[in-house]
C-alpha positions in Angstrom: -8.6 9.0 -21.5 -6.0 10.0 -24.0 -5.5 8.1 -27.2 -2.6 5.6 -27.6 -3.8 2.1 -28.4 -1.4 -0.8 -28.8 -1.3 -4.5 -28.2 -0.4 -6.1 -24.9 -2.0 -5.4 -21.5 -2.1 -7.0 -18.1 -5.4 -7.8 -16.5 -5.9 -8.6 -12.9 -9.0 -9.8 -11.2 -10.5 -7.3 -8.8 -10.9 -9.8 -6.0 -7.4 -11.2 -6.0 -5.3 -9.7 -3.2 -1.9 -11.3 -3.2 0.0 -8.6 -1.4 0.4 -9.0 2.4 -0.6 -6.0 4.5 1.5 -4.9 7.4 0.2 -5.1 10.0 -2.1 -8.1 9.3 -5.6 -6.6 8.9 -7.2 -9.4 10.9 -5.1 -8.4 14.0 -7.0 -5.2 14.2 -10.2 -7.3 14.7 -8.6 -9.9 16.9 -7.2 -7.2 19.0 -10.8 -6.2 19.9 -11.0 -9.2 22.1 -9.2 -7.2 24.7 -12.5 -5.4 25.5 -16.1 -6.7 25.9 -18.1 -5.9 22.8 -21.3 -6.3 24.8 -20.2 -3.5 27.1 -19.2 -1.4 24.1 -22.6 -1.7 22.6 -21.3 -3.5 19.5 -23.5 -6.5 19.8 -27.1 -5.5 19.1 -30.1 -6.6 17.1 -30.5 -3.0 15.9 -28.3 -1.8 13.1 -26.1 1.3 13.6 -27.6 4.0 11.4 -25.5 7.1 12.0 -22.1 7.5 10.4 -20.6 8.7 13.6 -21.8 5.7 15.5 -20.6 3.3 12.9 -17.2 4.9 12.8 -17.1 5.0 16.6 -17.7 1.2 16.6 -15.0 0.7 14.0 -12.5 2.7 16.2 -13.5 0.6 19.2 -12.9 -2.6 17.2 -9.5 -1.5 15.9 -8.4 0.3 19.0 -10.4 -1.0 22.0 -8.3 1.0 24.5 -8.9 4.3 22.8 -10.3 6.7 25.3 -12.5 8.8 23.0 -13.6 6.8 20.0 -16.4 9.2 19.2 -14.0 12.1 19.1 -11.8 10.3 16.6 -14.9 9.3 14.6 -15.9 13.0 14.5 -12.5 13.9 13.2 -12.8 11.4 10.4 -16.2 12.7 9.5 -14.9 16.2 9.5 -12.0 15.2 7.2 -13.8 12.8 4.8 -17.5 13.8 5.1 -19.1 10.4 5.7 -18.5 6.7 6.6 -18.2 5.9 2.9 -15.7 8.7 2.4 -13.6 7.3 5.3 -13.7 3.8 4.0 -12.6 4.8 0.5 -9.9 7.3 1.6 -6.3 6.5 0.8 -3.9 5.4 3.5 -2.0 8.6 3.1 -5.1 10.7 3.6 -6.1 8.6 6.7 -2.7 9.0 8.2 -3.2 12.8 8.1 -5.8 12.5 10.8 -4.3 12.6 14.3 -4.8 9.4 16.1 -5.0 7.1 13.1 -2.4 4.3 13.4 -1.6 1.1 11.7 -4.4 -1.0 13.3 -7.1 1.5 12.3 -5.7 1.6 8.8 -5.8 -2.2 8.7 -9.4 -2.3 10.0 -10.5 0.3 7.3 -8.9 -2.0 4.7 -10.9 -5.0 5.9 -14.2 -3.1 6.0 -13.6 -1.5 2.6 -13.0 -4.9 1.0 -16.1 -6.3 2.8 -18.2 -3.4 1.4 -17.0 -4.0 -2.1 -17.7 -7.7 -1.9 -21.1 -7.0 -0.4 -22.0 -4.7 -3.3 -20.7 -7.2 -5.8 -22.8 -10.0 -4.3 -25.9 -7.9 -5.0 -25.1 -8.3 -8.7 -25.1 -12.1 -8.7 -27.9 -14.1 -10.3 -29.5 -11.2 -12.2 -28.9 -9.5 -15.5 -26.3 -6.9 -14.6 -27.9 -4.0 -16.4 -31.4 -4.7 -15.1 -30.7 -2.8 -11.9 -28.7 0.3 -12.6 -28.8 1.4 -8.9 -27.1 -1.7 -7.7 -24.6 -1.6 -10.6 -23.6 2.0 -9.9 -23.4 1.3 -6.2 -20.9 -1.4 -6.9 -18.9 0.6 -9.4 -18.8 3.5 -7.0 -17.5 1.4 -4.2 -14.7 0.2 -6.4 -13.8 3.3 -8.3 -15.5 6.6 -7.2 -12.7 7.9 -5.0 -9.7 6.6 -6.9 -7.1 9.3 -7.5 -5.8 7.8 -10.8 -7.7 6.6 -13.8 -8.6 2.9 -14.0 -10.3 0.9 -16.7 -12.4 -2.1 -15.8 -14.3 -4.6 -18.0 -17.3 -6.5 -16.9 -17.5 -9.7 -18.8 -21.1 -11.1 -19.3 -22.6 -14.3 -20.5 -25.5 -14.8 -22.8 -28.0 -14.1 -20.0 -26.2 -10.9 -19.1 -24.9 -12.4 -15.9 -21.5 -11.2 -14.6 -18.7 -13.7 -15.3 -15.8 -11.5 -14.1 -14.8 -7.9 -13.3 -11.3 -7.4 -14.3 -9.1 -4.3 -14.3 -6.2 -3.3 -16.6 -3.1 -1.9 -15.1 -3.7 1.5 -13.6 -3.1 4.6 -15.7 -2.4 8.2 -14.6 -4.6 10.9 -13.3 -6.3 11.4 -16.7 -5.1 8.5 -18.9 -5.4 4.7 -19.0 -4.2 2.9 -22.1 -6.8 0.5 -23.5 -5.9 -2.4 -25.8 -8.9 -3.5 -27.9 -7.2 -6.8 -29.1 -6.5 -7.8 -25.5 -10.0 -6.9 -24.4 -11.4 -9.3 -27.1 -8.9 -12.0 -26.4 -9.8 -12.0 -22.7 -13.5 -12.1 -23.5 -12.9 -15.2 -25.7 -11.0 -16.9 -22.9 -13.9 -16.3 -20.5 -16.5 -17.3 -23.1 -18.1 -13.9 -22.6 -20.6 -12.7 -25.2 -21.0 -9.1 -24.0 -19.0 -6.5 -22.2 -19.6 -3.4 -20.1 -16.6 -1.0 -20.2 -16.0 1.0 -17.1 -13.6 3.7 -16.1 -13.4 6.5 -13.6 -12.7 10.2 -13.9 -10.7 11.3 -10.8 -11.8 14.8 -11.5 -15.3 13.7 -10.4 -16.9 14.8 -13.7 -18.1 11.8 -15.7 -18.5 13.7 -18.9 -16.9 11.7 -21.7 -13.9 13.1 -23.6 -13.3 12.8 -27.3 -10.7 10.1 -26.4 -13.3 8.2 -24.4 -15.7 8.2 -27.4 -13.0 7.1 -29.8 -11.8 4.3 -27.5 -15.3 3.0 -27.1 -15.8 2.8 -30.8 -12.5 1.0 -31.3 -13.3 -1.7 -28.6 -16.8 -2.1 -29.9 -15.6 -2.6 -33.5 -12.9 -5.1 -32.5 -15.4 -7.1 -30.4 -18.2 -7.1 -33.0 -15.9 -8.9 -35.5 -16.1 -12.0 -33.2 -19.8 -11.5 -32.2 -19.1 -9.9 -28.9 -21.3 -6.9 -28.0 -20.3 -3.9 -26.0 -23.5 -3.3 -24.0 -22.4 -0.1 -22.3 -19.5 2.1 -21.2 -20.0 3.6 -17.7 -17.9 6.5 -16.5 -17.7 6.8 -12.8 -17.3 10.2 -11.2 -17.7 11.3 -7.5 -21.3 10.4 -6.8 -22.1 10.7 -10.5 -22.2 8.3 -13.4 -22.6 8.5 -17.2 -23.9 5.6 -19.2 -23.1 5.6 -22.9 -26.1 3.4 -23.6 -28.5 5.6 -21.7 -27.0 8.7 -23.3 -27.3 7.1 -26.7 -23.5 7.3 -27.3 -23.1 3.7 -28.4 
């Protein structure tokens, strides 16, 4: 992050999706009724373990008449490296793969959102910093492959439980403006007593910059005036994380 602090920011809740997708993502799944999922091997008591099998199943759900779902799944793996990489790829990147159309794009959107919500559900009813593995899995699902920098705030109650995960407006590839006064104002509105700051580094390297360090101190100082504690600042890279608390940078 570069410096540049001022008052006034717009927060949006992570789970609010007001925009309508075209085509409707659910049509990709409803369209799968054209084929028998039993015959396709999609209904089973045994989980799909291999990425290529999972992607093949996703192709069959989105495009039941596709003649070679495993071939397309293999192309996706070759391009994005894994199921996770495919689900977090941008629409533009997905369109670069021959055979990917609007219904497959819509299906990926649905499954990506489901994955994020599943990861978030793992954080419920427990102190959010008590299980770093679950926390990092959730943050990675949300931010790891974003191509521009984003700044999130996890608002916590007295027990350290998650009240809300909210994101400021997006920044650029290496800069997201942070507004300490607005961070504190929102914490008061939510009756939060502690915060976890989070942002991603699109470069994939989670090492903090001088601006990251300075911003963290400014937010922590503004919050402490009103008895609100910044418990941590996590920088998310590509499969890597850096915790200010664990690195003794707070």
